[in-house]
C-alpha positions in Angstrom: -156.6 234.5 48.7 -153.5 234.1 46.6 -150.3 237.0 47.5 -147.5 237.9 45.6 -145.1 240.2 46.9 -142.8 242.6 44.7 -140.4 245.3 45.0 -137.8 244.1 47.2 -133.8 244.4 46.4 -130.6 246.0 47.9 -130.4 249.7 48.6 -128.0 252.3 50.5 -128.9 253.5 53.8 -131.2 256.6 53.4 -133.0 255.5 50.2 -136.2 254.1 49.6 -138.1 251.1 48.1 -141.6 250.4 47.6 -142.8 247.0 48.1 -146.3 246.0 46.3 -148.6 243.1 47.0 -151.0 241.5 44.8 -153.7 239.3 45.5 -156.3 236.9 43.3 -158.7 234.8 44.0 -160.9 236.1 46.7 -162.5 239.0 47.9 -159.9 241.9 48.8 -161.6 245.3 49.5 -163.0 243.5 53.0 -159.5 242.1 54.0 -157.2 243.2 56.4 -153.7 243.3 55.1 -150.6 243.7 56.6 -146.8 243.6 55.8 -144.7 241.8 58.7 -140.7 240.8 58.2 -138.0 238.7 59.3 -134.8 239.4 59.8 -132.3 236.6 60.2 -131.9 234.9 63.4 -135.3 236.5 64.8 -138.7 236.4 65.5 -141.1 237.7 62.2 -142.5 241.0 63.5 -145.7 243.2 62.5 -144.3 246.3 60.0 -147.9 247.8 59.4 -151.6 247.1 59.0 -154.5 248.6 57.0 -157.9 247.9 57.9 -160.8 247.8 54.8 -161.8 251.2 55.8 -158.4 252.2 55.3 -157.3 252.5 59.0 -153.4 252.2 59.4 -151.3 250.8 62.2 -147.1 251.1 62.4 -144.4 249.7 64.5 -142.7 252.1 66.4 -139.5 251.4 64.5 -140.8 252.8 61.3 -143.3 255.3 62.2 -142.9 258.1 60.3 -140.9 256.2 57.6 -143.0 253.7 56.3 -146.2 254.2 54.4 -148.9 251.4 53.8 -151.6 251.7 51.6 -154.0 250.1 49.5 -156.1 250.0 46.0 -158.6 247.9 46.3 -159.3 248.6 42.4 -155.9 246.9 41.6 -156.4 244.3 44.6 -153.0 245.5 45.5 -151.1 246.6 49.0 -148.1 248.9 49.1 -145.6 249.3 51.5 -143.5 252.7 50.9 -140.4 252.9 52.6 -138.3 255.7 53.0 -135.3 256.7 55.2 -134.1 253.0 55.0 -131.8 251.8 57.8 -129.6 248.7 58.1 -131.8 247.1 60.7 -134.8 247.2 58.0 -133.1 244.6 56.0 -135.3 241.6 56.6 -137.5 239.4 54.3 -141.1 241.0 54.1 -144.2 239.1 53.8 -147.6 240.3 52.8 -150.4 239.0 54.7 -154.3 239.2 54.3 -157.1 238.0 56.4 -160.8 237.6 55.6 -163.5 236.7 57.8 -164.5 233.1 58.3 -161.8 232.3 55.9 -158.7 232.7 57.7 -155.6 234.6 56.9 -152.6 233.9 54.2 -149.3 234.8 53.7 -147.6 235.6 50.5 -143.9 234.4 49.6 -141.9 237.0 50.9 -139.4 239.7 49.2 -136.3 240.3 50.5 -134.7 243.8 51.1 -131.4 244.7 52.0 -130.2 248.3 53.1 -126.5 248.5 53.0 -124.5 251.1 55.3 
C-alpha cells in the first residue's frame, strides 16, 4: 500500500489543522491505521490509531485535542488537531498495517506550532 500524507503547515498555538493520509494500491478497509510523529531530536511516537472497526486510541498528550477518523469509501485517514501547542511541532507520519503483508509508512508532513 502507498500512503500520502498532507495537511501540515505553520499554525499559531491554539489553532487547528487537519491532516489527511490517502492510500492506494491495496485493501484499505481492513487495515489498522495510525498517526505517529517525530519531533527534532526525539524518537518517533504513536499519536493515535484506529482499527478497521473504528475503535480509536490516543496518546495521553493529545487526548481530548486530536481526533482520528477514517473514510473507507475515500480510502483516507484523517487527524483533526485542535488546541495545538508548540510541543506538537513534529513531522507527522501515517502508518498502515495489513495482515500477512506487514506495515507501511507515508512520507511525513511537517506541523509547526508557533508560540
